[in-house]
VODRENVO-334941 format. One record per residue: residue in three letters; x, y, z of N, C-alpha, C in turn. Coordinates in steps of 0.2 Angstrom, whole numbers, plus 2048, in hexadecimal, padded with zeros to 3 digits. Atoms other than C-alpha are relative to their C-alpha. Layout:
BEGIN
ALAXYZXYZXYZ/...
This chain:
BEGIN
MET8068007FB2C88446FA7F97FF7FD/TRP8068018042BA8456ED7FF7F87FE/GLU8008078022BF8336E87FD7FC806/ILE8028047FA2BC82D6FA7F8801801/LEU8077FE7FF2AB8366FB7FB7FC7FB/ARG8038038052A682D6EB8007F8801/THR7FF8077FE2AB81C6F27F97FD803/ARG8068037FE29C8106F57FF800807/HIS8028007F9294812706803806804/VAL7FD7FA7FC29F82170B7FB805802/GLY8047FA80029382F7087FA7FF806/PRO8058017FA2848277138037FF807/LEU7FD8017F9290821721803807803/LEU7FE7FA7FE2988327227FB805802/ALA8067FB7FF28883C7217FC7FD806/GLY8038037FA28083072E803801806/THR7FC7FF7FA28E83273A800807802/LEU8007F97FE28E8457397F9802803/VAL8077FF7FD27B84573C7FF7FE807/GLY8008037F927C83974A804803805/ARG7FC7FD7FB28A8437527FE807802/LEU8027F97FE2818547527FE801807/PRO8028007F927A850763806801805/ASN7FA7FF7FC28C85076A802807800/GLY7FF7F980028E8627647FA804803/MET8057FC7FE27D86776A7FE7FF807/ALA8038027FA27985E77A802805806/LEU7FE7FC7FA2838687877FC807800/LEU8037F980127C8797807F87FF801/ALA80880180026A87177E7FE7FF807/ILE8028027F926A86A790800807804/SER7FF7FA7FC27087B7977FA8057FF/LEU8057FC80126388578E7F97FE802/VAL8078027FE25487A7917FF800808/LEU8008007F92588787A47FF808802/ARG8017F97FE25A88B7A67FA8037FE/SER8077FD80224A88F79C7FB7FD805/GLU8058037FB2418847A9802802807/GLY7FE7FD7FA24988E7B78057FC805/ALA7FB8047FC2568817BD806805802/ASP7FA7FC7FE2658887C68067FD7FD/TYR7FA8028042768877C08037FA803/SER7FD8067FD27B8797CC7FD7FA7FC/LEU80380580426E86E7C38037FF7F9/VAL7FD7FF8072748747B28077FD7FF/ALA7F98028002868707B68007F8801/ALA8008077FE28185F7BE7FE7FC7FA/ALA80380380627785A7AE8058007FB/SER7FB7FF8062848607A28067FB802/ALA7FA8057FE2928567AC7FD7F97FF/SER8028078012878477AC8007FD7F9/PHE7FF8028072868477998077FF7FE/ALA7F980080229884B7978047FA802/VAL7FD8067FD29E83D7A37FD7FA7FD/GLY80380680329183179B8047FF7F9/VAL7FD80180629983478A8077FD800/ALA7FA8027FF2AA8327908017F9802/LEU7FF8067FE2A78227997FC7FB7FB/GLY80480580429A81A78D8037FF7FA/GLY7FD8018072A481C77D8057FA800/PRO7FC8068002B28107817FC7F9801/ALA8038077FE2A68037897FC7FE7F9/LEU80480280629A8047798057FE7FA/GLY7FB8028052AA80376E8027F9801/ARG7FE8077FE2AF7F37777FB7FB7FE/LEU80680480229E7EC7748007FF7F8/ILE80080080729F7F07628057FB7FD/ASP7FA8058022B07E77607FE7F9801/LEU8028077FF2A87D87687FA7FD7FC/ILE8068038032977D67607FE8047F9/GLY8027FD8062977E27517FD807801/GLN8027F98002917F474D7F8801801/THR8087FF80027E7F27497FD7FF807/ARG8038027FA27A7E9759801805806/ILE7FF7FB7FA2817F77647FE8077FE/LEU8027FA80227E80675A7F8802800/ILE8077FF80026B8047587FD801807/PRO8037FF7F926780176A803806804/SER7FD7FA7FD27380E7707FE8077FE/GLY8037FA80326C81B7647F9801803/ALA8078007FE25B81776A800802808/LEU7FF7FF7F926081877D802808801/SER7FE7F980026982977A7FA8057FF/ALA8057FC80225A8307727FB800806/VAL8058007FA24F82A781803805805/GLY7FD7FB7FB25B83478C7FE8077FF/PHE8027F98022588447827F9801801/ILE8077FF8002468417827FE801808/THR8018007F924683E795800807803/ILE7FF7F97FE24D84F7987FA8057FD/ALA8057FC80324085778C7FA7FF803/ILE8078017FD23184F7947FF804806/ASN8017FC7F92348577A5807803802/PRO7F97FD7FE2448627A5800804807/SER7FF7FC7FA23F86B7B58017FB806/HIS7FF8057FB24085B7BF8087FD800/PRO7F98028002528577C58027F97FE/ALA7FE8088012518447C47FF7FF7F8/PHE80080180724B8457B28068037FC/ALA7FA7FC8032598527AD8067FC801/LEU7F98037FF2678487B58007F97FD/SER8018078032618367B08008017F9/GLY8017FF80725D83C79F8078027FD/ALA7F97FE80326E84579C8057FA801/ALA7FB8057FF2788367A37FE7FA7FB/LEU80280580526E82A7988028027F9/ALA7FF7FD8062708357898087FF7FE/GLY7F980180028383578C8037F9800/LEU7FE8077FF2868237917FF7FC7F9/ALA80280480627D81C7828018047F9/MET7FE7FD8062838297758037FB7FB/PRO7FD80580528781D7668078037FE/PRO7FA7FE80229981D7628018007F8/LEU8007FF8072978227508078027FD/GLU7FA7FE8022A782A74E8057FA800/PRO7FB8068002B281B7547FD7FB7FB/ALA8038058052A68107498028017F9/LEU7FE7FE8072AA8197398077FF7FF/ARG7F98008012BC81A73C8037F9800/ALA7FF8078002BC80773F7FF7FE7F9/LEU8028028072B480672D8058027FB/TRP7FC7FD8052C08117248057FB7FC/PRO7FC8058032CD8037217FD7FC7FB/ASP8048048052C07F97187FE8047FA/LEU8037FC8052B880770F8058037FB/THR7FB7FD8042C880F7088077FE802/PRO7FA8037FD2D780470C8068037FD/ARG7FA7FD8032E380D700800807801/ARG8007F87FF2DE81F7057FE801807/LEU8028007F92DE81D718801807803/ASP7FE7F97FE2E782E71B7FB8057FE/ALA8057FB8032DB8377107F97FF803/ALA8068027FD2CC82E7187FF803807/TYR8007FE7FA2D1833729800808800/ALA8007F98012D48457237F98037FF/LEU8077FE8012C384671C7FC7FF807/ASP8048017F92BC83F72D802806805/SER7FE7FB7FC2C684C7377FD8077FE/GLY8037FA8022C185A72C7F9801800/SER8078008002AF85672B7FD802807/GLN8027FF7F92AE85873E7FE808801/GLN8017F98002AF86B73B7F88027FE/LEU8077FF80129D86A7347FC7FF806/ILE8038017F9297864745801806804/PHE7FF7FA7FC29F87274E7FD8067FD/VAL8047FA80329787F7427F87FF800/ALA8078018012868777407FC7FF807/ALA8038027F92828717527FE806803/PRO8037FA7FC28188375A7FB8037FC/LEU8067FD80427788974B7FA7FD801/ILE8068047FF26B87B74D7FC802806/VAL8027FE7FA26987F75F7FD807800/ALA8037FA80026689175C7FA8017FC/GLY80780080425988E74F7FB7FD803/CYS8058037FC2508827597FD804806/VAL8027FB7FA24F88E7687FC8057FE/GLU8047FA80224A89C75E7F97FF7FD/TYR80680280323C8947547FC7FB803/LEU8038067FD23788575E800800807/GLY7FF8007F823C8887708067FC802/PRO7FA8047FE24A88177A7FF7F9801/VAL80080780024387077D8007FC7FA/SER80080380624286D76B8077FD7FE/VAL7F980280125586C76B8017F9802/LEU7FF8077FE25485C7757FD7FB7FC/TRP8038048052488547698047FF7FA/ALA7FC80080625385975B8067FB801/CYS7FA8057FE2628507647FE7F97FF/ALA8038078002578407667FF7FE7F8/ILE8018028072528417538077FF7FC/PHE7F980180326484474D8037FA802/CYS7FC8067FD26B8367587FD7FA7FD/THR80380580325E82A7528017FF7F8/VAL80080080825E82E73F8077FE7FE/GLY7F980180227182F73E8037F9802/THR7FE8077FE27481F7477FD7FB7FC/ALA80380580526781673C8038007FA/ILE7FC80080627081C72D8067FC800/VAL7F98048002818157327FE7F9801/ALA8008077FE27B80573A7FC7FC7FA/SER80480380627080172A8047FF7FA/ARG7FC80180627E80271E8047F9800/PRO7FD8078002867F1718807800804/PRO7F98017FD2987F571E7FF800808/SER8018007F82927F97307FD7F9802/ARG8048067FE2867EA7308057FA800/ARG7FC8068012947DE72A806800804/TRP7F97FF7FD2A37E57348007FC807/ARG7FE8037FA2AA7DA741807800802/ALA7F98007FE2BA7DB74B8027F9801/PRO7FE8077FF2C57CC74C8017FF808/PRO8008027F92C67C375D806804803/ARG7FB7FC7FC2D07CD76A8027FC806/ALA7FD8037FA2DB7C87787FC801806/ALA8037FF7FA2D47C5789804804805/ASN7FD7FB7FC2DA7D57917FB805802/TRP8057FB7FF2CE7E179A8028077FF/LEU7FE7F98022D97F07967FF8017F9/GLY8017FF8072D67ED7848068047FC/PRO7FA7FC8032E07FA779804804805/LEU7FC7FC7FB2E68037898067FC802/ARG7FA8037FD2F27F578C8068017FC/VAL7FB7FF8052FD7FB77D803807802/PRO7FD7F97FE30A8097838008057FA/SER8007FB80530B8107727F98037FE/LEU8077FD8012F88127707FF805806/LEU8017FC7FB2F881A7818038077FE/ALA7FD7FA80230482777A7FC8047FB/ILE8047FD8052F982A76B7FA803804/LEU8067FD7FD2EA82D777802806804/ALA7FE7FB7FC2F48387828018067FB/THR7FF7FB8052F88427737FA8037FE/THR8077FE8022E684376E7FD805805/ALA8037FC7FB2E284A77F804807800/THR7FD7FA8012EF85877C7FD8047FB/LEU8037FD8052E785C76C7F9803802/GLY8067FE7FE2D685D774801806805/TYR7FF7FB7FB2DD8687828018077FC/SER7FF7FA8042E38757757FA8027FD/PHE8067FE8032D287576C7FC803806/GLY8047FD7FB2C987877D803807802/ALA7FD7F97FF2D58867817FF8057FB/LEU8017FB8062D388E7707F9803800/ASN8077FD8002C088F7727FF805805/ILE8007FB7FB2C28997828048067FE/ALA7FB7FA8012D18A377D7FD8057FA/VAL8027FB8052C98AA76D7FB805802/VAL8047FB7FD2BC8B2778804806802/ALA7FB7FA7FE2CA8BC7808038037FA/VAL7FE7FD8062D18BF76F7FB8057FD/ALA8057FC8022C18C67697FF806804/GLU8017FB7FB2C08D17788068057FF/ASP7FA7FB8002D18D97747FE8067FB/PRO8027FA8042CF8EB76E8038007F9/GLN7FD8008072DA8E775F7FC7FC7FB/THR8048058042CE8D97597F98037FE/THR8067FD8022BF8DF74F7FB7FA7FE/VAL8048058022B78CE74C7FD7FC806/SER8038047FB2AC8C27578047FA801/ALA7FD8077FF2B28B275F7FD7FB7FB/GLY8038048042A68A97548048007F9/VAL7FD8008072AF8AF7448077FE801/LEU7F98037FF2C08AB74C8007F9800/LEU8008088002BB89974F7FE7FE7F9/ALA8018028072B489873D8068007FC/ILE7F98008032C589D7378047FA801/ASN7FD8067FE2CC88F7417FD7FA7FD/GLY8048068032BF88373A8028007F9/LEU7FF8008082C28887288077FE7FF/GLY7F98028002D588672B8007F8801/ALA8008077FF2D18747317FE7FC7FA/LEU8038038062C68707228058007FB/LEU7FB8008062D48767168067FC801/GLY7FB8047FE2E186D7207FF7F97FE/ALA8028078022D885D71E8007FE7F9/LEU8008018072D585F70C8077FF7FD/VAL7F98018022E88627098037FA802/TYR7FD8067FD2ED8547147FE7FA7FC/GLY8038068032E184870C8027FF7F9/ALA7FF8008072E684D6FA8077FD7FF/ARG7F98028022F88476FC8027F9802/SER7FE8067FE3018376FD807801804/TRP7FB7FF7FB30D83770C8067FB800/GLU7FB80580031E82F70C8037FF807/SER7FE8017FA32283371E7FC7FC805/SER8048057FB31D82872D7FA804803/VAL8067FD7FE30C82C734802804807/ALA7FE7FD7FA3148307458048067FF/THR7FD7FA80231F83D73D7FC8057FE/ARG8057FB8023118457357FC803806/ALA8047FD7FA307846745804804804/ALA7FB7FC7FC31684D74E8018077FD/ALA7FF7FA80331985A7417F9805800/CYS8077FD80030685F7407FF803808/LEU8017FD7FA306861753805806802/ALA7FC7FA7FF31586C7537FE8067FC/GLY8037FB80330D8767467FA804804/CYS8057FD7FC2FE879751803804806/ALA7FD7FD7FB30987D75F8038077FE/VAL7FE7FA80331288A7557FB8057FF/SER8057FB80230289274F7FD803807/TYR8027FE7FA2FC893761805805803/ALA7FB7FC7FE30C89B7668008077FD/VAL8017FA80430B8A87587FA804802/LEU8077FC7FF2F98AC75D801803807/THR7FF7FD7FA2FF8B076F803807800/VAL7FC7F980030A8BF7697FD8047FA/SER8027FC8062FF8C575A7FA803801/MET8067FD7FE2F18CD7637FF8077FC/SER8007F98032F68DE75C8008007F8/ILE8008008072F68D874A7FA7FB7FE/PRO8058048012E58D27458017FB7FA/ALA7FF8058062EA8CA7348047FA803/LEU7FC8067FD2F78BF73E7FC7FC804/VAL8058047FC2E98BA74A7FC7FB7FB/TYR8048048052DF8B473B8047FA7FD/VAL7FC8058032ED8AB7338027FB805/SER7FE8057FB2F38A37437FA7FB802/LEU8068057FE2E189C7477FF7FC7FA/GLY8008048062E08967358057FA800/LEU7FB8058002F088D7367FF7FB805/ALA8018057FA2EC8857477FB7FB7FE/GLY8058048022DD87E73F8027FB7FA/ALA7FD8048062E687872F8057FB803/PHE7FC8067FD2F286E73A7FC7FB805/PHE8048047FB2E48687467FD7FA7FD/ALA8038068042DB85D7398057FB7FE/PRO7FB8068022EA8547328037FD806/THR7FE8037FA2F08517447FB7FA802/LEU8058057FE2E08487488007FA7FB/ALA7FF8068052E183E7378057FC801/ALA7FA8047FF2F283873B7FF7FC806/LEU8018047FA2ED83374C7FB7FA7FF/PHE8058068022DE8297458047FB7FD/THR7FC8058042EA8207398047FC805/MET7FC8047FC2F581B7477FC7FC805/ILE8048047FC2E78157527FE7FA7FC/THR8028068042E180A7438067FB7FF/HIS7FA8048012F38037418027FC806/PHE7FD8027FA2F78007537FC7FE805/ALA8048027FB2E87FC75C8007F8800/PRO7FF8088002E97E97627FA7FD7FD/THR8058038042DF7DD7587F97FF804/GLY8078007FD2CC7DE75C7FE806804/THR8017FA7FB2CD7EF7657FF8067FD/VAL8007F98042CC7FC7577FB805802/THR8067FB7FF2BB80375B801803807/GLU7FF7FE7F92BF80476E805805800/ALA7FB7FC8002CF80C76A7FE8077FD/PHE8027F98032C781A75F7FB803805/ALA8047FD7FB2BA81C76D804803806/TRP7FC7FC7FC2C88207798038067FE/VAL7FE7F98032CE82D76D7FB805801/VAL8067FC7FF2BD83576E800803808/THR8007FF7F92BE834781806805802/LEU7FB7FC7FE2CF83B7838008077FD/PHE8017F98032CC8497777FB804804/THR8057FC7FC2BD84E781802802806/VAL7FD7FE7FA2C684D7918058067FF/GLY7FC7FB8022D38587897FD8077FF/ILE8047FA8012C68657847FE803806/ALA8027FD7FA2BF866795806803804/LEU7FA7FE7FC2D086879D8028077FD/GLY7FE7FA8032D58757907FB806801/SER8057FA7FF2C587F792800802807/GLY8007FE7F92C687F7A5806804801/THR7FA7FD7FF2D88847A58008077FD/ALA8007F98042D58927987FB805803/GLY8057FC7FC2C68987A2803804806/LEU7FD7FD7FA2D189B7B18058057FE/LEU7FB7FC8022DF8A37A77FE8067FB/ALA8037FB8042D48AD79B800807802/PRO8007FA7FE2D28BC7A6807804800/GLN7F97FD8012E58BF7A48018027F9/GLY7FF7FF8072E28C07918017FA7FD/PRO8008068042E38B37838077FD800/ALA7F98038012F68B17838017FA805/ALA7FF8057FB2F68A77937FD7F97FE/PRO8038068022EA89978E8037FD7F9/LEU7FD8028062F189977C8077FD801/GLY7F98027FF3038987828007F9803/LEU8018077FC2FE88978E7FE7FB7FB/ALA8028048052F588177F8067FE7FB/ALA7FA8018053058837748057FB804/GLY7FB8047FC31087B7827FD7F9800/THR80380780030386C7838017FD7FA/LEU7FF8038063048697718077FE7FF/LEU7F98038013178687718017FA805/LEU8008067FC31585C77F7FD7FA7FC/GLY80380580430A8527748047FE7FA/THR7FB8018053178537668057FB803/ALA7FB8057FD32484B7727FD7FA801/THR8038067FF31883E7777FF7FB7FA/ILE8018048063148387668067FE7FD/LEU7FA8028033268387618037FA804/LEU7FD8047FB32C82F7717FC7F9800/GLY8058067FF31D8237727FE7FC7F9/ARG80180380731D81E75F8017F9801/PRO7FF80780031B80B75D8077FE7FC/ARG7F980380332C8027597FE7FB7FB/ARG8028048063237F674E7F8800800/PRO8088008013117F57477FD7FA804/GLY8048057FD3047EC7517FC7FC7FB/HIS8048048052F87E074A7FA8047FD/ARG8067FD8042EC7E773D7FA7FC801/GLU8068038002DA7E473E7FF7FC7FA/ARG8038048062D37D67337FA8047FD/ARG8057FC8032C87DF7277FA7FB7FD/VAL8058048042B77D87217FE8047FA/PRO8017FC8062B47DC70F7F9803800/THR8067FC8002A77E970B7FD7FF7F9/
């Protein structure tokens, strides 16, 4: 893992991606806090938040396709600037519904696909350590989940709610500029793609990978709601934040362990095994409420299996995305994962009054469905690999 971080260009690209992606973790909370501070009712808050979320889900694959067609820098720079303008639009006049809704929609639609762009670069940057690179990628996401809420809280406390939107605009612009200015990003080009409007979605095995990603997102969304119910249990003496931190620490450690090994098994087998491990961890968590130590261990193990699952799925995307579609394919991963989170959070919110066991049990079953999907839908033969441009 440290060898990868020392590889030329990796440090700035990874750091720029993390900085540029902070608004993804800050925006929904920032928009809600700003609008409420200006007296907006919850219907406008919900509409603006939904506009941002739907914008991200729709804009990501479209921008990913454009990157595959004309390169990273030509898309990342203008999209980052437009997304920043969207955040600033809300900040200028948050009390006006038209500013709030249009700004949120623009910020989401134009959100630069830094995550897919970096994942398209990994095979060029570290061709012999791809599993480790994707493990580092998935593990580093935990930094966003931890840092984004803390930054929002700090801005609100010391600078006021509107400052969070300005911070989103700054992070988006600076992070995008760092990534887009690096030589690997400037030189990267996808090979010509087949004329098919479905792009990577025309490959059944890739649809199976994307469906599996959605089940993983579902479990993550359900967990975020379920831990609140776990924390409210009289047997539990720690906060939901601490419980999520345990899960995040497990994910980071799992990524380090996964990336440090050279694996002999197929990547589909590894993905299925990690998904099954997640499912078992969730199942144990449903029956361990009276044993705090087991709650902590189960949460840690769920995280430890979560990051390697993502890493394995990323590797499969790289291997099996049709020629010229790798960035768009990774953008669909982000979209499906986000949709899964939304569905998991919504379902868990309905079931949480019955206690945490119900949403966690449903999440465990969903993960088992994902395990079956990845095993049954695994490609029978490798697809065309992307032609790589030397860095």
